[in-house]
C-alpha atoms as a printed R data frame, in Angstrom:
    type eleno elety resid chain resno      x        y       z
1   ATOM     1    CA   MET     A     1 44.874  -72.883 -41.074
2   ATOM     2    CA   ALA     A     2 42.672  -69.809 -40.847
3   ATOM     3    CA   LEU     A     3 41.654  -68.114 -44.057
4   ATOM     4    CA   LYS     A     4 42.787  -64.665 -42.888
5   ATOM     5    CA   ASP     A     5 45.770  -65.828 -40.844
6   ATOM     6    CA   LYS     A     6 47.875  -68.422 -42.689
7   ATOM     7    CA   LYS     A     7 49.705  -69.259 -39.445
8   ATOM     8    CA   GLN     A     8 46.869  -70.505 -37.255
9   ATOM     9    CA   THR     A     9 48.178  -72.905 -34.624
10  ATOM    10    CA   GLU     A    10 45.127  -73.388 -32.389
11  ATOM    11    CA   LYS     A    11 41.954  -75.369 -33.050
12  ATOM    12    CA   ASN     A    12 39.207  -73.897 -35.173
13  ATOM    13    CA   HIS     A    13 36.841  -71.761 -33.113
14  ATOM    14    CA   THR     A    14 33.657  -72.410 -35.070
15  ATOM    15    CA   PHE     A    15 32.103  -75.174 -37.130
16  ATOM    16    CA   LEU     A    16 31.980  -72.793 -40.105
17  ATOM    17    CA   GLN     A    17 35.721  -72.210 -39.806
18  ATOM    18    CA   SER     A    18 36.263  -75.998 -39.875
19  ATOM    19    CA   LEU     A    19 34.070  -76.316 -42.973
20  ATOM    20    CA   LEU     A    20 35.947  -73.536 -44.762
21  ATOM    21    CA   HIS     A    21 39.285  -75.227 -44.053
22  ATOM    22    CA   ALA     A    22 37.918  -78.578 -45.230
23  ATOM    23    CA   TRP     A    23 36.562  -77.019 -48.432
24  ATOM    24    CA   SER     A    24 39.942  -75.343 -48.991
25  ATOM    25    CA   GLY     A    25 41.542  -78.800 -48.819
26  ATOM    26    CA   VAL     A    26 39.101  -80.210 -51.367
27  ATOM    27    CA   VAL     A    27 39.762  -77.314 -53.748
28  ATOM    28    CA   ARG     A    28 43.540  -77.700 -53.308
29  ATOM    29    CA   ILE     A    29 43.426  -81.432 -54.119
30  ATOM    30    CA   PHE     A    30 41.270  -80.801 -57.194
31  ATOM    31    CA   LYS     A    31 43.553  -78.018 -58.467
32  ATOM    32    CA   GLN     A    32 46.875  -79.729 -57.766
33  ATOM    33    CA   GLU     A    33 46.197  -83.411 -58.410
34  ATOM    34    CA   ARG     A    34 45.692  -84.508 -62.018
35  ATOM    35    CA   ASN     A    35 44.568  -87.961 -60.902
36  ATOM    36    CA   MET     A    36 41.814  -86.465 -58.748
37  ATOM    37    CA   ARG     A    37 40.507  -84.574 -61.765
38  ATOM    38    CA   ILE     A    38 40.566  -87.828 -63.754
39  ATOM    39    CA   HIS     A    39 38.658  -89.619 -60.973
40  ATOM    40    CA   ILE     A    40 36.077  -86.808 -60.867
41  ATOM    41    CA   PHE     A    41 35.649  -86.978 -64.662
42  ATOM    42    CA   LEU     A    42 35.139  -90.749 -64.514
43  ATOM    43    CA   ALA     A    43 32.712  -90.353 -61.600
44  ATOM    44    CA   VAL     A    44 30.611  -87.876 -63.583
45  ATOM    45    CA   LEU     A    45 30.729  -90.229 -66.579
46  ATOM    46    CA   ALA     A    46 29.562  -93.143 -64.392
47  ATOM    47    CA   ILE     A    47 26.704  -91.034 -63.028
48  ATOM    48    CA   ILE     A    48 25.600  -90.057 -66.541
49  ATOM    49    CA   VAL     A    49 25.738  -93.676 -67.751
50  ATOM    50    CA   ALA     A    50 23.854  -94.829 -64.641
51  ATOM    51    CA   ALA     A    51 21.134  -92.244 -65.247
52  ATOM    52    CA   VAL     A    52 20.813  -93.149 -68.942
53  ATOM    53    CA   LEU     A    53 20.641  -96.860 -68.141
54  ATOM    54    CA   GLN     A    54 18.154  -96.230 -65.323
55  ATOM    55    CA   ILE     A    55 19.927  -98.430 -62.814
56  ATOM    56    CA   SER     A    56 18.130  -99.615 -59.671
57  ATOM    57    CA   ARG     A    57 18.322  -97.930 -56.284
58  ATOM    58    CA   LEU     A    58 20.631 -100.658 -54.955
59  ATOM    59    CA   GLU     A    59 22.905 -100.264 -57.985
60  ATOM    60    CA   TRP     A    60 23.007  -96.494 -57.351
61  ATOM    61    CA   TYR     A    61 24.179  -97.211 -53.800
62  ATOM    62    CA   TRP     A    62 27.036  -99.309 -55.138
63  ATOM    63    CA   ILE     A    63 28.049  -96.700 -57.727
64  ATOM    64    CA   ILE     A    64 27.990  -93.857 -55.195
65  ATOM    65    CA   ALA     A    65 29.921  -95.954 -52.645
66  ATOM    66    CA   CYS     A    66 32.573  -96.782 -55.224
67  ATOM    67    CA   ILE     A    67 32.896  -93.148 -56.297
68  ATOM    68    CA   GLY     A    68 33.246  -92.062 -52.676
69  ATOM    69    CA   ALA     A    69 35.797  -94.783 -51.945
70  ATOM    70    CA   VAL     A    70 37.990  -93.838 -54.908
71  ATOM    71    CA   LEU     A    71 37.879  -90.109 -54.084
72  ATOM    72    CA   ILE     A    72 38.666  -90.746 -50.418
73  ATOM    73    CA   THR     A    73 41.496  -93.131 -51.275
74  ATOM    74    CA   GLU     A    74 42.979  -90.618 -53.720
75  ATOM    75    CA   THR     A    75 42.768  -87.978 -50.998
76  ATOM    76    CA   PHE     A    76 44.696  -90.177 -48.547
77  ATOM    77    CA   ASN     A    77 47.240  -90.934 -51.284
78  ATOM    78    CA   THR     A    78 47.779  -87.203 -51.728
79  ATOM    79    CA   ILE     A    79 48.149  -86.771 -47.966
80  ATOM    80    CA   ALA     A    80 50.751  -89.570 -47.847
81  ATOM    81    CA   GLU     A    81 52.702  -88.046 -50.730
82  ATOM    82    CA   ASN     A    82 52.706  -84.615 -49.111
83  ATOM    83    CA   LEU     A    83 53.755  -86.000 -45.718
84  ATOM    84    CA   VAL     A    84 56.646  -87.919 -47.270
85  ATOM    85    CA   ASP     A    85 57.755  -84.790 -49.144
86  ATOM    86    CA   LEU     A    86 57.504  -82.732 -45.944
87  ATOM    87    CA   ILE     A    87 59.473  -85.190 -43.828
88  ATOM    88    CA   THR     A    88 62.152  -85.905 -46.438
89  ATOM    89    CA   GLU     A    89 62.284  -82.272 -47.567
90  ATOM    90    CA   LYS     A    90 61.708  -83.658 -51.092
91  ATOM    91    CA   ASN     A    91 64.984  -85.614 -50.982
92  ATOM    92    CA   TYR     A    92 64.935  -89.220 -52.166
93  ATOM    93    CA   SER     A    93 64.188  -91.765 -49.483
94  ATOM    94    CA   GLU     A    94 63.767  -95.493 -50.110
95  ATOM    95    CA   LEU     A    95 61.208  -95.713 -47.290
96  ATOM    96    CA   GLY     A    96 59.448  -92.609 -48.615
97  ATOM    97    CA   LYS     A    97 59.250  -94.235 -52.055
98  ATOM    98    CA   HIS     A    98 57.718  -97.373 -50.520
99  ATOM    99    CA   ILE     A    99 55.144  -95.290 -48.643
100 ATOM   100    CA   LYS     A   100 54.176  -93.382 -51.790
101 ATOM   101    CA   ASP     A   101 53.989  -96.606 -53.808
102 ATOM   102    CA   MET     A   102 51.788  -98.298 -51.191
103 ATOM   103    CA   ALA     A   103 49.433  -95.307 -51.040
104 ATOM   104    CA   ALA     A   104 49.186  -95.285 -54.845
105 ATOM   105    CA   GLY     A   105 48.610  -99.039 -54.728
106 ATOM   106    CA   ALA     A   106 45.652  -98.505 -52.419
107 ATOM   107    CA   VAL     A   107 44.114  -96.163 -54.995
108 ATOM   108    CA   LEU     A   108 44.751  -98.720 -57.728
109 ATOM   109    CA   ILE     A   109 43.076 -101.513 -55.741
110 ATOM   110    CA   CYS     A   110 40.079  -99.296 -54.986
111 ATOM   111    CA   ALA     A   111 39.796  -98.127 -58.603
112 ATOM   112    CA   LEU     A   112 39.999 -101.701 -59.933
113 ATOM   113    CA   PHE     A   113 37.348 -102.849 -57.451
114 ATOM   114    CA   SER     A   114 35.149  -99.938 -58.502
115 ATOM   115    CA   ALA     A   115 35.672 -100.697 -62.189
116 ATOM   116    CA   PHE     A   116 34.682 -104.326 -61.541
117 ATOM   117    CA   ILE     A   117 31.494 -103.181 -59.792
118 ATOM   118    CA   GLY     A   118 30.791 -100.808 -62.699
119 ATOM   119    CA   VAL     A   119 31.218 -103.604 -65.228
120 ATOM   120    CA   CYS     A   120 28.918 -105.885 -63.195
121 ATOM   121    CA   ILE     A   121 26.222 -103.199 -63.100
122 ATOM   122    CA   PHE     A   122 26.553 -101.619 -66.546
123 ATOM   123    CA   MET     A   123 27.484 -104.478 -68.884
124 ATOM   124    CA   PRO     A   124 24.258 -106.501 -68.595
125 ATOM   125    CA   LYS     A   125 22.223 -103.360 -69.271
126 ATOM   126    CA   ILE     A   126 24.393 -102.326 -72.215
127 ATOM   127    CA   TRP     A   127 24.275 -105.906 -73.529
128 ATOM   128    CA   ASN     A   128 20.464 -105.847 -73.394
129 ATOM   129    CA   LEU     A   129 20.367 -102.522 -75.236
130 ATOM   130    CA   ILE     A   130 22.585 -103.823 -78.002
131 ATOM   131    CA   PHE     A   131 21.109 -107.275 -78.498
132 ATOM   132    CA   HIS     A   132 17.438 -106.892 -77.573
């Protein structure tokens, strides 16, 4: 969708136009999705804790990968929810409910995996700070 013309039907003409549309999507998800804002808050918190605890380069890679995975999964969950609403015209559909539940489940699995990685990285360092 072009920024000036809300009814664009052809492909983007420039790379900059593609970037602007992509950024518009990121802003829309952040503004409209409470869970995305929660994920962003937790990501910033994880980054602050990682910096304070001075984690290793490899541990940083894991933290950044987990943050990216959760944000991407939440984005696809939002896409699935919007597609179901579009197709069903926001009327209840058993199949639509299953699709939304599965997409939310994917976010849950990713978030739990990420939390496990965070515990594995942060807990030994916090333990050492407390007891040594």
